[in-house]
N, C-alpha and C positions, 0 to 999 in steps of 0.2 A: 504493498499499499503505500500511496505517495502521502507523506506528511509536508510538503513545503511545496513553493512556487518559485524555480530558478529565477535569478535576476532577467529585468526585461532589459533587452538590449537596444529595442528600438519601440518607439510610441507614436503613432500617426498625430500629425498637429491637424489644425483645421485647414489648412492648405491640399494637405493630403487628401483629406476625407472629400473636400468640396471637387477637387480634381478628379476624383477618383474613376475610373470606369464603370465601376458597380455601383456608385452613387446615381451616377445618371443614366445607368440601366434602371434603376428603382423610381427615379423621378418619370421615366418612360412607363414602367407599370402604372404609376399612378394616375397619369394622364390617360393613358390606352387601354389600360386593362381594369382601372378601377381599384387596385391592390396597392395598400399602404403599407411599405416596409420600410425601416430604420435603420437597422445595425444588418452587419453582416449573418448573426446568428440568425437572425427573421428571416433573411433572404435565404439563407441556406436551409434551414428547415421548410420552408416553403416549397422549393426546390426539389425534395426529396419526399416528400409527402404531396406534390401533383405534378409528376412529372411531366403528363401530357400538356398542361398548362405552362410550364417552367420552358418546355423548349420549344414549345409554338412560340412563346416570348421571344427565345433568343433568335428562330428563326427572323421572325419579322422586325426585332432590333435590329438587328444587321442585314437586313433585308439580301437575303441569299435569292444569288442570279440562280433562275431554273427556270427550263421551257413548262415545267409545269409543278404546282406545290405540292404539297401532300394531303392526301384527302384524310387521312389520320395520322397521328403523331407515333404513339406507340400500340401495339396489339397487348391485348391482355392476357396473353399466355405467358407462362413463368419461363423464367431462364433455365436452358440455353436458346428457348426458342421464342423470345419476343422477336418483333420485327419492329423496323423504324421506317418513318416516314413514307410509308407504304404510297404510291403512287406518282411521288416525287418523282421527277426527270432534271439533273444536272449535269456539272461537269466542275469535278475540282480545279481543274487547270483554270477553266475560266473564271472561276472564283478570286483564284489568286492573282490571276492579271487583271481582273476588274479593280483589284482594291490595292495593289502594289503601288508604290510614292510616285508621282508623278513628276515633284519639283525638286525629290531629293534622290538618291542613289537607291535603287532596288538592291542590289548585290553588292558587296565591297570585297574583293577578291584580296587573299593574303597568301604569299609563299615565299618561303627563303632567300630564293635565288634573285626577285623581281621587285619594284616597286609596288604597291597597293594599287590596283583595278576597279575601276568602278564599273557598273552596269547600270543602265538606264533602264526603265520598264520598257521603253520602246525598243531598246536593242535586245533585249531577252526575249520580247515577245515577237521581235521579227525571226530569231533565231530559234525561236520554238516552233515557228509555223513552218519554217523550210526545213526542219527536222523532221516533223510529223509528217511533212510532204514526201520526203523519201521515205518514209518508215510506211506510210501508205501505199506507195509504186510498189513497194517490198512484198506486197500481200500481207503486212501485217496490218490486224484488224481487231475489233472487240473482243475481249479474251485472251489473245493470243501474249506470251510474256517477253519482254525487254529486260534483260539483265545488264548488270551494269559493273564493272570492276575498276572503279573511279575513287580518287582522293576526292575529299571535299572541295571541288573547286565549281567553276560557275558552268561548265560542262555539263557536272552531275544534274544541276538542278533543269538546266535545258534540257536535258535527257526525260527525267522526271515529269515535267510539265507536258513536251512533245507528246510522251508514251499516255500521258492521261487523258491529253485533248483526245485520241485516236479511240479511249475505250481499251487499251492495252493495259496490260498488268504491269506494274515495275517493279523489279527487285534488285537489290544491289550490296555489294560487299567493296570493302576497302582493297588498296591492292598489297596491302601488308599480311593478307590472309593467303596460306600456301594455298597450294592447286589442290590438295585433297580437301581441303575444308572447303574451298569455295565447288567443287563437285558436288559434296554431299549436299550442300544448298542448290545449286543452280540445278544440278543433274535431276532432282524431284519436278522442277517444274517444265521442263522442257521448254527451254527458252527461242524464238524465232531470231533474235538479235542479240548480240554483244558489243556494248561500248566499253573500252577498255583505253587503257592508258600505255604506252610504251614503257613506262618508266615514271619514275618521282623523286623527288628529293624530301629527305625529310632527317632531321638532326643533323645538318652538316653533309650528309652523304647521299652520293646520288643511287638509286636501287634500278637497274635494268629488270624491266619484265616481260622483257621479249620470249623469252624460252619459256616462262609461264604462260603467256597467251596464246603461243603456238601450241601448248599440252591443252590448255582448257577445251582449244577450238577443236582438238584430235577426240577427247573425252565427252565433248558436248554435241551430237551427232546431230539434234535437232537444229542448228544454228542453220539460218539461209543466207544471214549476212554478218560481218564482223564490222566496227566503224572503230576507228583508231584514233585516241586522241594525242597529239605527238606534243609531250611534255619534255622528255629526256634529249631527243635526238630531232631537233624539229625539221631538218634539213633531210633526213635520210628518206631513202623511197618509202610509199606505203608498201606492205608486204602483198605478197599475191593473193587475190579472192578477198579485199578487206575494200574497203573506204576510208578516206581520211575526212574527218569531221570537219575541218575548218572548210575542205571543199563543198561539201554537204550547207551549211549555211553560210556560204559564201553571201548569196543573194535572200536579203530578208523577205518574206514572205508574210501575209496576215496569219495568225493560226485559225484554223475551223474546226469548232468542238463538237462533238458527238455527245447529245444527250443521254445521260446513260441512267437505268434505274437505280435509286436509292441504294442498294443494295448490289450495286454491279462492283468486283472487284475493283479497287485502284492499285495495291500493292501489297506486295507478299513479303513482311519482316519475319526474320529468322531467328528463333532460341539461341542460346548460347552454343549449345550442344556439348554442354560440360557434365550432363545427365543422362544422355542420351543422343541418337540422333537428331539433330537441329529440326524442329517445329516449323513446319511454313503457315505462318499468322496472318491470314487472310483481312485485311480490312476494306472497306467501303467508301465509295464516294462521298455519299452524305455523312457518316457516322463521322468520318475525320473532319470535315469542313465544319458541323456544328462541334464539335470535340473541339478542336481547336480557336473557332470564334470563342468558345466559352471558358478555356481554360486559359488561354492566353491573354485574352481581353478582359475577363470580367476576373479572375484570379489574380494573375500576375499582372495586371494592367499594366499590357503593351500598347501601343498607340503609335500615331503617327509620327511623333517626335523622336522618336525611339532609335537606336541603333544597336544591334541585339545581335552579341559574341557569344556563341557556344562553341566551347572546346570539344570538336567530335569528331569522328569518321563516318563516312558513308553506313556503317554497318552497324550502326547504334542508332536507337529511335530515337535519340536527341538530335539527330540530325532531322529527321524529318519531322520534329514538332518544331525547330529552329524555323524551317521552312515558312510553317503555317505564322509565324510573325508578319509575313509579307501578305496574309489577310486582313493585316490592321494598318497597312501603310508604313508599316515599320521598314528601315536597312537592314539588311541581315547580313552578316559579316562569315565569309566562308575562309578557313585558313588550313591550309594543308601543310602548316609548318608545326615541327614539333613546338609545345607550348617551354620546353625547357631549351631551345635554342639559342644558343649564346649566353642567355642569364637562366637562371633557374624559375625565375618569376615571371618568365616571356610573355607568358598571357596576358599579363598586367603591363606590360611593355606594348602590347598589341591595340589594348583596351584603351590606353592613354593616345598611341598613334592614331589611331582612327575615332576617336570620339566616343567610344562604346558608354550607353547609359545603361545596358544592361548586361551580364558577364555569367556566364554558366559556366561551371568545370568540376572535373569529377574531386569528389571528398578527397580522394587518395591525395591529390592533387594538391588540395590543400594542406591537408594532413604534414606533406614531405616540406612544403615551405615553413609550416609552425614550427617543423622538428629543426628546419636551417634557421631558425630565428630571420627570416628574409623580412625586409622593409622595404617592399614596394612604393611606401605611399612618399620616402624620402629621396626616391629617384624617378617618379613619375608623377605627371598629375590626373589625379584619379579624380580630379571635381566634377567632371558630368558622370561619373558612375553612380547609377541610383542604387541598384539593384544587384545583388551577388547572389546565386544560384550554385551553392554547393548539391549535387547530387550524386546517383550510382552507387553508391553506399552509405549507411547510415554515418554523418559526420561526426567524427568523438570531441571531446570538450574541449580537446588541446587546440583542435580546429575553429571551433566557437569562439574561443577565448582570442587567436589571434587575429581572425577576422573583425571581430569587437574592438582591438586595440588600433588596427592599423588601416582599416579600409573603410571611408565614409560614405558607406551606402548600407541601407537596409539588407538583413540577411535573408535570404527565402529559401530555407534549405526544401527541397520536394521530394519527395517519393511519388515513381511512377512506375509502368511497366512497357514493354515490349507488346504483352498481350493485349495492351488496350492504346499504345502509342499516345497516351496523355497522362497526367496525373491524377494519383489517389488523395494524395495529401500534399498542400503549401499552403503559403500565408496569402494574404490579401493587404491591400494599402488600408484597410481599415479597423484591425485590430493589432494590438501590439505582438513583440515578438520577443520569445523567452529563451534564454541560453539553453541548447540542446534539444528545443524541441520545435515540431512542425505546427505552425500556428492552427491549423485542422483539416476539415475535408473541403475537397472542391466542391464546388458547385454542382448538384445531381447524383453526387457519389455520398452512398448512405454506407458505408466501412463501418464494420464495429469489431469490437475485440471480444471473442468468444471465449468463454470458460469450455470445461473439458465435456459437458454437457449439452453445449449449445445454447448457452444464454448470455446475451449482451452484458459486459460487464464495465466498470470505469476504475482507474487508479490501478489496475492490477493488467498483468501481462497475460495475453491472450492470442488464440489465432486471428488472423487478420480475415474476414470474412467481408463482401458485399454484397447487401440486401436486396439491393434493387437492381436494375437491368440499366447498363450505360450503353450509347449509342454507336461507342466505339468498340466494343465486344466483338471480337473475330466473327465475322459471317461464318467461320469454319477454319479448319485446318485441313491444307493442302495434301490431297490422298487420303483423306478420313471420310467416304465416302457414306459410310452409316453413323459419322460422328462418334463413334466410341471415343477415339483418344483424346478428341475434345472433352469429352465429359468426364474420361479418369484423369484428365489435367487439373482441370478447374471444378468440377463436380463431385469429386470424390467422396468428399466428407456427408453433402447432403445436395441432393436431386436438382435443388433449384436456388440454392446459395451459394454464389463464386468464392472460392478458396483460392487466394493468392500465394499462398505459401511462405507468411511472414508473421513473426511473431511480434505484436504491436500493443503497446498502454496508451489507451486513452483517458485523459486527464478528465477530473470533473469539471473543469472549464473547457474542455473540447479541444486541447492541444492534444498533439501525437507524438508518440515515442516509437523509433522503430527499431527492433531489439534484434534483428537479425533474420534468418532462415528459418521457418518452422521444420523444413525437411533437412536441416542439419543441428537440429537440436540439441542441446547439451542437457542432460538428465541425468543432475545426480542426486540417488538416494528419492526417486520420486519427486525432485522438485527441477521443475525449469527453467534455465540458466540461460541468459542471450551474451551471444557472442560479442555482439555489438558493447556491450557495456564494460565488457573484458577488455576488448581492444582501447576502448577509453582510458582505463587506467594503464595498460601497459604501454599504449603510446605517449605517455609523460615522460618516460625514460629516455633521455638523451644518449644511452647506450645503445636504444633499439629503434632500429629504422622502419621494421614492418615486423608483424605477427599474425598467425595462424592458431587458432584455438579449435579442439578439435575432441569430440565426445563421442566414443566408438563402444556399440556392445560388440564383445567380443566372447568367444567359445569358452562353454565352463561358467556362465553367469558372470563373466567378469565384465567390467566397463573400467574405460581408460580415459581420461580426461588430461589432452596432453596439448601443451602451452609451447609450439616450436616460433622462435625468435631469430630475426635477420639481423645482427650487429654491425653497428657501424664502425668506420674505420678506428682499430686500434682497440676496440672496446674486446674484453672477455668475457665471458660465464665463468665467473668462479662463485665462491660460495655465499660471497658477500653482496655480491649481484642477487643470485638466485635468493635469499633471504629478504633483500629489500623487496623483489618482485611479491613474494608470497606475502609478505607484511602487509604492501598496501592492498593487494586484492584483499586479502582478510579485513583490514582495516576500510576500505570503501565499498567494499561489496559484504562478501560473507567469507565464511570459514568453505562454505560448499564449492567457492569459485576458486580455491586455491588451487592448481591442477597435480595432478598423481608425478607428472613430470614437465621439464622444460629440457627441450632441446635446442642446438642451435641448426639452424638450416641455413643453405646459402641463399635460395630467394624464395619468397611466397608464390606460388603460381597465380594467374588468373587468367580471365576470360581475357580475349582483345578491347572489349569494352571496360577493364579495371576491377572488374569484382572478383573475389577471394574464391576459389575452388573448394570450399569447405565439405560438400558432399562429395565430390572425386575422390580429394584425400582419405575422406572418412573410410569410401569404398576399399579402398588400397588399404587400409589398416585392418581390415577386414579379410583381407584377401585376394580383393579382386587385380587382376592383372591392369597395370596402368595403361595399356592399350585400351583395355576394355570400357573406362571411364570416361573419357572424353578423347575427342580428337585433336591429334597432335598440331594440326594447324587451327584448329579455334584457343590454343593456349598460347600465352604469351612466351613461357619457359618452359616446354613439353619436356624436355630432359630432367625438371624437377621433381615430375612426378615418378620418373625413376628412383631417385633419390629419398621417397619416402618409402618406396617399397623396399628398399634395401634397410633403409632406418627400419621398418618394420620386422624383417625377416632378424636383422643384428640383434632385433630387441626384444625376440621372440611374442611378438605382437599378434601377428596374423597367424591363423592356424596353420 
């Protein structure tokens, strides 16, 4: 039970409240719907208890471009059978280009080897029209798949919008993915066209992908065409049987938009592949348009004066979400540069350079800067930065403290999911931000913390369950014709309630703490422990640069709670450090949080989007072969999995 309220690190002033998009929305509701709401909690309560009225209001407030309005908003079918915006016909790309900036850049492209480049909406639309025309001439039509092996560059946005414009289906992987990992994803969907770079620059190094592209073309027999974006060798001839992107888009053309059904597939996002074959998650045009209007506009308060920079790759749903900022007339920053290039706080250098008002970064990146005691405020002008969004994993307290002391911006830690391509929990400009906590649920999201018997609770750790449907819940999983895998993934605990797979606490005042993955549960003597709270304590040690806590049920009724740490240069795990770690876990958390063993690992393996591989490592400690728990191409340091297998064998852990 929580017995305290953490410190408030940001509190809205009158100008914040008066200028908030949510305030304007509530005023519109009163004038146009006769609904009087005055606080964020009022708005949220209404949004989850009258889904049809709420989402109809979002549609009308933002004046969604559509060839045909919906006949109804949501069917009365329980999840996962709820259907949204029946009868509507629209197009995601049309909505994006209709609302993108007209007097400011639509895109600002950052690379390590060139100066920033600005793209106007007119320029963007012309290239979208040219590329979509080329795709049509190739025979690509509604429902066909276009795959992209591209970094976070303007050509990826053009590819997405051109694909969506003609009703084809988009899927992307960053070029940092290995061939096997890409084939595991694209091989499922039989793409008709591949957009790819010949290589890219990252971290001060050139990465040639010519051989990888040749192998992808060989292993993806469904391809009718490959379109090459020259980034590494701009003067080299185009490979045989391919087309050059620059030649295709050289003559701008106004795009033509195919009006598709609300539930027509827009894109396929892939799960990390860290707990089995990557799932192909299919989202629809209307669900994504409405969710990104709501989550970015009403919750994160994105507007036409903003410049939004999210450090991401095209493999992470954060990229898709950030493109949605164009729906609000904001400029979107695309960076293929390493956030550590030239200086550890390079993301802040870029934010200052282009005057970003919103910066999204991984929590692990913030934690690393906090450990290094970086001082970006002393080197860069961050005065325009009004919102800093750490995400990807729970932000430990050391990260919260570092931001609060150094960055003059509101902290809005968010928790979302590839599964819904939006946020479940986030802040808003109307309520205070408390250190270590997310301010609350996103509008329209009725997420609850359930106890072991399925009852909602407050101030106690429980399973995160979403009890009412959301428009961007997957239409389906790819190659899952009966829906069995979909139901087994999200509805295994309750047939009509979505289980996200996280442990959370919702406080008495509605704030949220994410405690870690429930499928990597630490269960000591029947008491559930959150890995996130353990990392919060361990990350305070200067001697430790990274950590991984694993709780594994072993043979013979044994249970192992193991803490793996990565040491800073020159540090040693001696008895003194071991005792200090144990003492702090005992005093700040409880005796149950003290591990059975502490071991030094060379690295903590993560997915390519930065999430710690708790579940795969747990499986290895329980005897699973490393190759069976995660695809090598989906792991940043695949050799690290072998290290954990050797550790388990050397310490007589695995059966």
